C-alpha positions in Angstrom: 87.6 82.6 76.4 89.1 80.0 74.1 86.9 77.0 73.4 88.6 73.6 73.5 88.4 71.5 70.4 86.6 68.8 72.4 83.9 71.2 73.3 83.4 72.3 69.7 83.3 68.7 68.6 80.8 67.8 71.4 78.6 70.8 70.5 78.6 69.8 66.8 77.8 66.2 67.6 75.0 67.3 69.9 73.6 69.6 67.2 73.7 66.8 64.6 72.0 64.4 67.0 69.2 66.9 67.7 68.8 67.4 64.0 68.5 63.7 63.3 66.1 63.1 66.1 63.7 65.9 65.1 63.8 65.1 61.4 60.6 63.5 60.2 60.7 59.9 58.9 60.0 59.4 55.2 58.4 56.2 54.2 58.0 55.4 50.5 55.7 52.4 50.0 55.9 50.9 46.5 52.7 49.6 45.0 53.6 46.7 42.7 50.2 46.7 41.0 50.4 50.5 40.4 53.8 50.1 38.9 52.6 47.4 36.6 49.7 49.4 35.3 51.8 52.5 34.9 54.5 50.6 33.0 52.0 48.9 30.7 50.3 52.2 29.9 53.6 54.0 29.3 54.8 51.2 26.9 52.7 53.0 24.2 54.7 56.2 24.8 57.8 54.6 23.3 57.0 56.4 20.0 57.6 59.7 21.7 61.3 59.1 22.4 62.2 61.1 19.3 60.5 64.4 18.8 60.7 65.3 15.1 60.3 69.0 15.9 63.3 69.0 18.4 65.6 66.1 17.6 68.5 67.4 19.7 66.5 67.7 22.9 66.5 64.5 25.0 63.1 63.2 25.8 62.0 61.5 29.1 62.2 57.8 28.9 58.8 56.2 29.2 58.3 54.5 32.6 60.7 56.8 34.6 57.8 58.6 36.2 56.5 55.2 37.4 59.5 54.8 39.7 58.8 58.0 41.7 57.1 57.3 45.0 
């Protein structure tokens, strides 16, 4: 039995819709006070941008971890 392209497209669309309906919602709420305190505490970490023992290895920029939800 040969499936028509319309049936294949309809089955794919239905599978995609079911996937989107059953996917859990993700809600990231940003806390402005928490970001402010995190950024102020990470300002002192600016001296760790260059590691004298491994100058070729890029260091994490201070404050990047504050942006993660």
